[in-house]
MOPAC internal coordinates of N, CA, C and O (Angstrom, degrees):
PM7 1SCF
backbone

  N    0.0000 0     0.00 0     0.00 0    0    0    0
  C    1.4496 1     0.00 0     0.00 0    1    0    0
  C    1.5221 1   111.31 1     0.00 0    2    1    0
  O    1.2310 1   119.36 1   133.59 1    3    2    1
  N    1.2905 1   118.83 1   -46.41 1    3    2    1
  C    1.4535 1   122.92 1   171.96 1    5    3    2
  C    1.5088 1   115.17 1    47.59 1    6    5    3
  O    1.2310 1   120.71 1    67.56 1    7    6    5
  N    1.3396 1   116.25 1  -112.44 1    7    6    5
  C    1.4571 1   122.08 1  -174.19 1    9    7    6
  C    1.5172 1   113.66 1   -63.98 1   10    9    7
  O    1.2310 1   119.52 1   157.64 1   11   10    9
  N    1.3234 1   118.53 1   -22.36 1   11   10    9
  C    1.4523 1   120.74 1  -179.93 1   13   11   10
  C    1.5262 1   111.63 1   -59.71 1   14   13   11
  O    1.2310 1   120.45 1   157.67 1   15   14   13
  N    1.2974 1   116.75 1   -22.33 1   15   14   13
  C    1.4577 1   120.70 1  -175.41 1   17   15   14
  C    1.5250 1   113.21 1  -100.77 1   18   17   15
  O    1.2310 1   119.86 1   176.20 1   19   18   17
  N    1.3076 1   117.87 1    -3.80 1   19   18   17
  C    1.4578 1   119.78 1  -173.23 1   21   19   18
  C    1.5196 1   113.18 1   -61.59 1   22   21   19
  O    1.2310 1   119.97 1   137.92 1   23   22   21
  N    1.3312 1   117.67 1   -42.08 1   23   22   21
  C    1.4573 1   120.18 1  -178.55 1   25   23   22
  C    1.5182 1   110.71 1   -63.56 1   26   25   23
  O    1.2310 1   120.81 1   135.07 1   27   26   25
  N    1.3063 1   116.05 1   -44.93 1   27   26   25
  C    1.4587 1   120.45 1   179.24 1   29   27   26
  C    1.5183 1   110.66 1   -60.58 1   30   29   27
  O    1.2310 1   120.31 1   131.79 1   31   30   29
  N    1.3123 1   117.01 1   -48.21 1   31   30   29
  C    1.4568 1   120.95 1  -179.97 1   33   31   30
  C    1.5217 1   110.12 1   -64.02 1   34   33   31
  O    1.2310 1   120.14 1   138.48 1   35   34   33
  N    1.3262 1   117.34 1   -41.52 1   35   34   33
  C    1.4608 1   121.97 1   179.73 1   37   35   34
  C    1.5222 1   110.04 1   -61.72 1   38   37   35
  O    1.2310 1   120.43 1   133.11 1   39   38   37
  N    1.3264 1   116.78 1   -46.89 1   39   38   37
  C    1.4631 1   120.14 1   179.81 1   41   39   38
  C    1.5229 1   109.95 1   -61.52 1   42   41   39
  O    1.2310 1   120.48 1   138.18 1   43   42   41
  N    1.2974 1   116.69 1   -41.82 1   43   42   41
  C    1.4613 1   120.86 1  -179.45 1   45   43   42
  C    1.5246 1   110.72 1   -62.49 1   46   45   43
  O    1.2310 1   120.43 1   139.67 1   47   46   45
  N    1.3416 1   116.78 1   -40.33 1   47   46   45
  C    1.4670 1   120.28 1   179.04 1   49   47   46
  C    1.5215 1   110.40 1   -61.48 1   50   49   47
  O    1.2310 1   120.67 1   137.12 1   51   50   49
  N    1.3227 1   116.33 1   -42.88 1   51   50   49
  C    1.4628 1   120.33 1  -178.56 1   53   51   50
  C    1.5226 1   110.70 1   -65.47 1   54   53   51
  O    1.2310 1   120.11 1   134.68 1   55   54   53
  N    1.3217 1   117.40 1   -45.32 1   55   54   53
  C    1.4581 1   120.65 1  -172.87 1   57   55   54
  C    1.5205 1   113.77 1   -77.71 1   58   57   55
  O    1.2310 1   120.22 1   134.85 1   59   58   57
  N    1.3210 1   117.18 1   -45.15 1   59   58   57
  C    1.4623 1   118.64 1  -169.94 1   61   59   58
  C    1.5115 1   115.21 1  -137.95 1   62   61   59
  O    1.2310 1   119.46 1  -177.67 1   63   62   61
  N    1.2911 1   118.63 1     2.33 1   63   62   61
  C    1.4553 1   119.66 1  -172.67 1   65   63   62
  C    1.5175 1   109.84 1    78.27 1   66   65   63
  O    1.2310 1   120.71 1    -5.28 1   67   66   65
  N    1.3205 1   116.24 1   174.72 1   67   66   65
  C    1.4685 1   118.70 1  -176.68 1   69   67   66
  C    1.5182 1   112.47 1  -114.30 1   70   69   67
  O    1.2310 1   119.90 1  -159.15 1   71   70   69
  N    1.2974 1   117.79 1    20.85 1   71   70   69
  C    1.4624 1   119.74 1  -175.80 1   73   71   70
  C    1.5289 1   113.35 1   -61.79 1   74   73   71
  O    1.2310 1   119.94 1   154.90 1   75   74   73
  N    1.3413 1   117.72 1   -25.10 1   75   74   73
  C    1.4599 1   118.75 1  -179.49 1   77   75   74
  C    1.5244 1   112.52 1  -108.21 1   78   77   75
  O    1.2310 1   119.91 1  -163.98 1   79   78   77
  N    1.3366 1   117.77 1    16.02 1   79   78   77
  C    1.4586 1   120.98 1  -179.80 1   81   79   78
  C    1.5207 1   110.42 1  -132.84 1   82   81   79
  O    1.2310 1   120.62 1   -30.84 1   83   82   81
  N    1.3209 1   116.41 1   149.16 1   83   82   81
  C    1.4584 1   121.97 1   176.66 1   85   83   82
  C    1.5233 1   108.56 1  -137.60 1   86   85   83
  O    1.2310 1   120.87 1   -33.00 1   87   86   85
  N    1.3309 1   115.93 1   147.00 1   87   86   85
  C    1.4563 1   120.60 1   170.77 1   89   87   86
  C    1.5184 1   106.77 1   -92.93 1   90   89   87
  O    1.2310 1   120.06 1   -48.97 1   91   90   89
  N    1.3192 1   117.49 1   131.03 1   91   90   89
  C    1.4584 1   121.36 1   179.16 1   93   91   90
  C    1.5201 1   109.54 1  -123.73 1   94   93   91
  O    1.2310 1   121.11 1   -27.52 1   95   94   93
  N    1.3184 1   115.48 1   152.48 1   95   94   93
  C    1.4611 1   122.00 1   177.01 1   97   95   94
  C    1.5263 1   109.65 1   -55.50 1   98   97   95
  O    1.2310 1   120.59 1   -54.37 1   99   98   97
  N    1.3322 1   116.48 1   125.63 1   99   98   97
  C    1.4560 1   121.31 1   176.38 1  101   99   98
  C    1.5147 1   115.00 1    80.49 1  102  101   99
  O    1.2310 1   119.91 1   175.11 1  103  102  101
  N    1.3192 1   117.77 1    -4.89 1  103  102  101
  C    1.4582 1   121.30 1   178.27 1  105  103  102
  C    1.5142 1   109.09 1  -124.83 1  106  105  103
  O    1.2310 1   120.93 1   -27.89 1  107  106  105
  N    1.2967 1   115.82 1   152.11 1  107  106  105
  C    1.4578 1   119.35 1   177.77 1  109  107  106
  C    1.5251 1   109.47 1   -71.99 1  110  109  107
  O    1.2310 1   120.34 1   121.12 1  111  110  109
  N    1.3037 1   116.96 1   -58.88 1  111  110  109
  C    1.4641 1   120.40 1  -179.42 1  113  111  110
  C    1.5241 1   109.34 1  -146.44 1  114  113  111
  O    1.2310 1   121.66 1   -19.18 1  115  114  113
  N    1.2767 1   114.42 1   160.82 1  115  114  113
  C    1.4564 1   121.55 1   170.93 1  117  115  114
  C    1.5207 1   105.89 1  -127.05 1  118  117  115
  O    1.2310 1   120.57 1   -59.62 1  119  118  117
  N    1.3048 1   116.52 1   120.38 1  119  118  117
  C    1.4589 1   121.10 1   178.60 1  121  119  118
  C    1.5191 1   107.04 1   -96.95 1  122  121  119
  O    1.2310 1   120.55 1   -47.25 1  123  122  121
  N    1.3107 1   116.55 1   132.75 1  123  122  121
  C    1.4624 1   120.14 1  -178.61 1  125  123  122
  C    1.5235 1   110.85 1   -58.39 1  126  125  123
  O    1.2310 1   121.08 1   -34.03 1  127  126  125
  N    1.3147 1   115.54 1   145.97 1  127  126  125
  C    1.4554 1   121.45 1   177.97 1  129  127  126
  C    1.5247 1   109.85 1   -55.72 1  130  129  127
  O    1.2310 1   120.72 1   -44.47 1  131  130  129
  N    1.3068 1   116.22 1   135.53 1  131  130  129
  C    1.4540 1   121.26 1   179.88 1  133  131  130
  C    1.5119 1   113.96 1    88.48 1  134  133  131
  O    1.2310 1   120.10 1   173.45 1  135  134  133
  N    1.3204 1   117.41 1    -6.55 1  135  134  133
  C    1.4645 1   121.41 1   179.03 1  137  135  134
  C    1.5196 1   108.89 1   -99.93 1  138  137  135
  O    1.2310 1   120.49 1   -29.33 1  139  138  137
  N    1.3076 1   116.67 1   150.67 1  139  138  137
  C    1.4591 1   122.65 1   176.65 1  141  139  138
  C    1.5160 1   107.63 1  -123.64 1  142  141  139
  O    1.2310 1   120.73 1   -43.85 1  143  142  141
  N    1.3151 1   116.20 1   136.15 1  143  142  141
  C    1.4553 1   120.23 1   177.06 1  145  143  142
  C    1.5180 1   108.96 1  -132.98 1  146  145  143
  O    1.2310 1   120.32 1   -32.82 1  147  146  145
  N    1.3116 1   117.00 1   147.18 1  147  146  145
  C    1.4550 1   122.45 1   174.43 1  149  147  146
  C    1.5141 1   107.97 1   -96.67 1  150  149  147
  O    1.2310 1   120.60 1   -39.47 1  151  150  149
  N    1.3344 1   116.47 1   140.53 1  151  150  149
  C    1.4585 1   119.28 1   179.04 1  153  151  150
  C    1.5169 1   110.42 1  -158.22 1  154  153  151
  O    1.2310 1   121.70 1   -16.79 1  155  154  153
  N    1.3212 1   114.36 1   163.21 1  155  154  153
  C    1.4547 1   121.07 1   170.96 1  157  155  154
  C    1.5191 1   107.73 1  -118.87 1  158  157  155
  O    1.2310 1   121.07 1   -27.64 1  159  158  157
  N    1.3369 1   115.55 1   152.36 1  159  158  157
  C    1.4554 1   121.48 1   177.76 1  161  159  158
  C    1.5176 1   107.22 1  -124.08 1  162  161  159
  O    1.2310 1   120.77 1   -52.02 1  163  162  161
  N    1.3262 1   116.13 1   127.98 1  163  162  161
  C    1.4605 1   121.86 1   178.10 1  165  163  162
  C    1.5211 1   109.12 1  -120.10 1  166  165  163
  O    1.2310 1   120.51 1   -24.97 1  167  166  165
  N    1.3391 1   116.63 1   155.03 1  167  166  165
  C    1.4642 1   120.99 1   179.11 1  169  167  166
  C    1.5214 1   111.04 1   -74.25 1  170  169  167
  O    1.2310 1   120.48 1   148.35 1  171  170  169
  N    1.3277 1   116.69 1   -31.65 1  171  170  169
  C    1.4632 1   121.27 1  -179.17 1  173  171  170
  C    1.5193 1   109.54 1  -115.79 1  174  173  171
  O    1.2310 1   120.92 1   -14.78 1  175  174  173
  N    1.3057 1   115.85 1   165.22 1  175  174  173
  C    1.4610 1   122.32 1  -177.14 1  177  175  174
  C    1.5314 1   110.34 1   -80.93 1  178  177  175
  O    1.2310 1   119.38 1   -67.15 1  179  178  177
  N    1.3277 1   118.79 1   112.85 1  179  178  177
  C    1.4639 1   121.01 1   179.57 1  181  179  178
  C    1.5290 1   113.29 1   -67.13 1  182  181  179
  O    1.2310 1   119.90 1   164.32 1  183  182  181
  N    1.3277 1   117.80 1   -15.68 1  183  182  181
  C    1.4638 1   119.26 1   175.64 1  185  183  182
  C    1.5223 1   110.89 1   -71.52 1  186  185  183
  O    1.2310 1   120.51 1   155.04 1  187  186  185
  N    1.3195 1   116.63 1   -24.96 1  187  186  185
  C    1.4586 1   121.25 1   178.27 1  189  187  186
  C    1.5182 1   111.68 1   -89.76 1  190  189  187
  O    1.2310 1   120.05 1   148.03 1  191  190  189
  N    1.3281 1   117.50 1   -31.97 1  191  190  189
  C    1.4626 1   122.09 1  -178.85 1  193  191  190
  C    1.5258 1   108.55 1  -155.00 1  194  193  191
  O    1.2310 1   120.74 1   -67.97 1  195  194  193
  N    1.3326 1   116.19 1   112.03 1  195  194  193
  C    1.4607 1   120.46 1  -177.52 1  197  195  194
  C    1.5246 1   113.26 1   -61.63 1  198  197  195
  O    1.2310 1   120.27 1   160.21 1  199  198  197
  N    1.3350 1   117.10 1   -19.79 1  199  198  197
  C    1.4677 1   119.82 1   178.51 1  201  199  198
  C    1.5291 1   111.63 1   -62.59 1  202  201  199
  O    1.2310 1   120.19 1   162.81 1  203  202  201
  N    1.3150 1   117.25 1   -17.19 1  203  202  201
  C    1.4703 1   120.73 1   176.87 1  205  203  202
  C    1.5268 1   111.04 1   -59.71 1  206  205  203
  O    1.2310 1   120.34 1   154.81 1  207  206  205
  N    1.3222 1   116.95 1   -25.19 1  207  206  205
  C    1.4624 1   121.10 1  -179.00 1  209  207  206
  C    1.5252 1   112.73 1   -75.17 1  210  209  207
  O    1.2310 1   120.14 1   171.09 1  211  210  209
  N    1.3356 1   117.34 1    -8.91 1  211  210  209
  C    1.4658 1   120.83 1   178.89 1  213  211  210
  C    1.5264 1   112.15 1   -75.85 1  214  213  211
  O    1.2310 1   120.39 1   155.89 1  215  214  213
  N    1.3047 1   116.86 1   -24.11 1  215  214  213
  C    1.4654 1   121.12 1  -176.83 1  217  215  214
  C    1.5205 1   109.04 1  -125.29 1  218  217  215
  O    1.2310 1   121.08 1   -83.18 1  219  218  217
  N    1.3017 1   115.53 1    96.82 1  219  218  217
  C    1.4570 1   120.44 1  -178.31 1  221  219  218
  C    1.5207 1   110.42 1   -87.30 1  222  221  219
  O    1.2310 1   121.10 1   -44.47 1  223  222  221
  N    1.3133 1   115.50 1   135.53 1  223  222  221
  C    1.4601 1   121.42 1   176.27 1  225  223  222
  C    1.5276 1   110.65 1   -82.11 1  226  225  223
  O    1.2310 1   121.30 1   144.02 1  227  226  225
  N    1.3424 1   115.11 1   -35.98 1  227  226  225
  C    1.4547 1   119.66 1  -175.18 1  229  227  226
  C    1.5264 1   109.05 1  -160.57 1  230  229  227
  O    1.2310 1   121.50 1   -30.63 1  231  230  229
  N    1.3238 1   114.74 1   149.37 1  231  230  229
  C    1.4604 1   121.95 1   171.51 1  233  231  230
  C    1.5227 1   106.63 1  -127.23 1  234  233  231
  O    1.2310 1   120.82 1   -45.18 1  235  234  233
  N    1.3181 1   116.04 1   134.82 1  235  234  233
  C    1.4614 1   121.04 1   174.35 1  237  235  234
  C    1.5184 1   106.20 1  -119.39 1  238  237  235
  O    1.2310 1   120.58 1   -59.39 1  239  238  237
  N    1.3150 1   116.49 1   120.61 1  239  238  237
  C    1.4575 1   120.46 1  -179.34 1  241  239  238
  C    1.5281 1   109.63 1  -143.05 1  242  241  239
  O    1.2310 1   121.09 1   -51.05 1  243  242  241
  N    1.2969 1   115.52 1   128.95 1  243  242  241
  C    1.4583 1   121.00 1   179.52 1  245  243  242
  C    1.5211 1   113.51 1    56.37 1  246  245  243
  O    1.2310 1   120.54 1  -150.10 1  247  246  245
  N    1.3341 1   116.57 1    29.90 1  247  246  245
  C    1.4512 1   120.95 1   179.92 1  249  247  246
  C    1.5232 1   114.23 1    85.05 1  250  249  247
  O    1.2310 1   119.97 1   178.94 1  251  250  249
  N    1.3398 1   117.67 1    -1.06 1  251  250  249
  C    1.4607 1   122.30 1   178.36 1  253  251  250
  C    1.5173 1   109.77 1   -98.92 1  254  253  251
  O    1.2310 1   120.33 1   -47.45 1  255  254  253
  N    1.3359 1   116.97 1   132.55 1  255  254  253
  C    1.4592 1   122.14 1   178.89 1  257  255  254
  C    1.5226 1   108.72 1  -100.92 1  258  257  255
  O    1.2310 1   120.80 1   -52.03 1  259  258  257
  N    1.3330 1   116.07 1   127.97 1  259  258  257
  C    1.4610 1   122.18 1   177.58 1  261  259  258
  C    1.5220 1   107.36 1  -118.03 1  262  261  259
  O    1.2310 1   120.43 1   -70.52 1  263  262  261
  N    1.3414 1   116.78 1   109.48 1  263  262  261
  C    1.4635 1   121.84 1   178.75 1  265  263  262
  C    1.5220 1   110.12 1   -80.38 1  266  265  263
  O    1.2310 1   120.84 1   -45.68 1  267  266  265
  N    1.3123 1   116.00 1   134.32 1  267  266  265
  C    1.4659 1   123.45 1   177.36 1  269  267  266
  C    1.5371 1   111.80 1    42.64 1  270  269  267
  O    1.2310 1   120.36 1  -116.07 1  271  270  269
  N    1.3235 1   116.92 1    63.93 1  271  270  269
  C    1.4658 1   119.98 1  -177.51 1  273  271  270
  C    1.5262 1   111.60 1   -64.76 1  274  273  271
  O    1.2310 1   121.13 1   -34.77 1  275  274  273
  N    1.3094 1   115.45 1   145.23 1  275  274  273
  C    1.4637 1   120.67 1   174.12 1  277  275  274
  C    1.5186 1   106.70 1   -88.66 1  278  277  275
  O    1.2310 1   121.36 1   -56.13 1  279  278  277
  N    1.3091 1   115.00 1   123.87 1  279  278  277
  C    1.4559 1   120.51 1  -175.45 1  281  279  278
  C    1.5156 1   109.71 1  -103.97 1  282  281  279
  O    1.2310 1   120.54 1   -49.87 1  283  282  281
  N    1.3017 1   116.58 1   130.13 1  283  282  281
  C    1.4594 1   121.14 1   175.75 1  285  283  282
  C    1.5254 1   107.45 1   -74.31 1  286  285  283
  O    1.2310 1   120.96 1   -63.81 1  287  286  285
  N    1.3237 1   115.77 1   116.19 1  287  286  285
  C    1.4608 1   120.24 1  -177.51 1  289  287  286
  C    1.5173 1   110.03 1  -101.99 1  290  289  287
  O    1.2310 1   121.49 1   -41.72 1  291  290  289
  N    1.3091 1   114.75 1   138.28 1  291  290  289
  C    1.4645 1   121.34 1   177.63 1  293  291  290
  C    1.5183 1   108.21 1  -116.09 1  294  293  291
  O    1.2310 1   120.88 1   -60.59 1  295  294  293
  N    1.3217 1   115.93 1   119.41 1  295  294  293
  C    1.4606 1   121.46 1  -174.17 1  297  295  294
  C    1.5253 1   112.43 1   -56.59 1  298  297  295
  O    1.2310 1   120.03 1   138.25 1  299  298  297
  N    1.3146 1   117.56 1   -41.75 1  299  298  297
  C    1.4654 1   120.71 1  -178.27 1  301  299  298
  C    1.5324 1   110.72 1   -64.97 1  302  301  299
  O    1.2310 1   120.37 1   137.65 1  303  302  301
  N    1.3121 1   116.90 1   -42.35 1  303  302  301
  C    1.4641 1   120.83 1   179.27 1  305  303  302
  C    1.5258 1   109.89 1   -65.84 1  306  305  303
  O    1.2310 1   120.27 1   135.68 1  307  306  305
  N    1.3376 1   117.09 1   -44.32 1  307  306  305
  C    1.4598 1   120.11 1   179.16 1  309  307  306
  C    1.5224 1   111.42 1   -62.09 1  310  309  307
  O    1.2310 1   120.32 1   140.62 1  311  310  309
  N    1.3248 1   116.99 1   -39.38 1  311  310  309
  C    1.4650 1   120.49 1   179.07 1  313  311  310
  C    1.5236 1   110.77 1   -62.31 1  314  313  311
  O    1.2310 1   120.24 1   139.89 1  315  314  313
  N    1.3130 1   117.15 1   -40.11 1  315  314  313
  C    1.4709 1   120.57 1   178.55 1  317  315  314
  C    1.5273 1   110.90 1   -67.85 1  318  317  315
  O    1.2310 1   120.52 1   137.64 1  319  318  317
  N    1.3217 1   116.61 1   -42.36 1  319  318  317
  C    1.4621 1   120.22 1   179.84 1  321  319  318
  C    1.5259 1   111.84 1   -68.33 1  322  321  319
  O    1.2310 1   120.11 1   146.94 1  323  322  321
  N    1.3261 1   117.39 1   -33.06 1  323  322  321
  C    1.4659 1   121.16 1   179.05 1  325  323  322
  C    1.5236 1   111.99 1   -59.99 1  326  325  323
  O    1.2310 1   119.96 1   155.90 1  327  326  325
  N    1.2976 1   117.67 1   -24.10 1  327  326  325
  C    1.4740 1   121.18 1   178.99 1  329  327  326
  C    1.5295 1   111.25 1   -63.04 1  330  329  327
  O    1.2310 1   120.39 1   157.72 1  331  330  329
  N    1.3137 1   116.86 1   -22.28 1  331  330  329
  C    1.4648 1   121.01 1  -178.46 1  333  331  330
  C    1.5235 1   113.03 1   -91.65 1  334  333  331
  O    1.2310 1   120.20 1   173.79 1  335  334  333
  N    1.3303 1   117.22 1    -6.21 1  335  334  333
  C    1.4720 1   120.64 1  -177.48 1  337  335  334
  C    1.4957 1   112.20 1   -87.89 1  338  337  335
  O    1.2310 1   120.10 1   180.00 1  339  338  337

């Protein structure tokens, strides 16, 4: 998995530190038992192309897993964000 997990790990470092997370061979992350983390999963690496964030494979929030979430898209917001791509 390697680079596919860098954004997630980076975001986690900024928000909460990594004291309850570890990177393991063949796995993206390991969250310590009893800990809850929020994350998104994308098929492509958003560090290489931010458009990867338009199609989420999974969202984990508050211990709930949402497979292939349907995202409410707003044309005006997308148009503004497209300026950065």
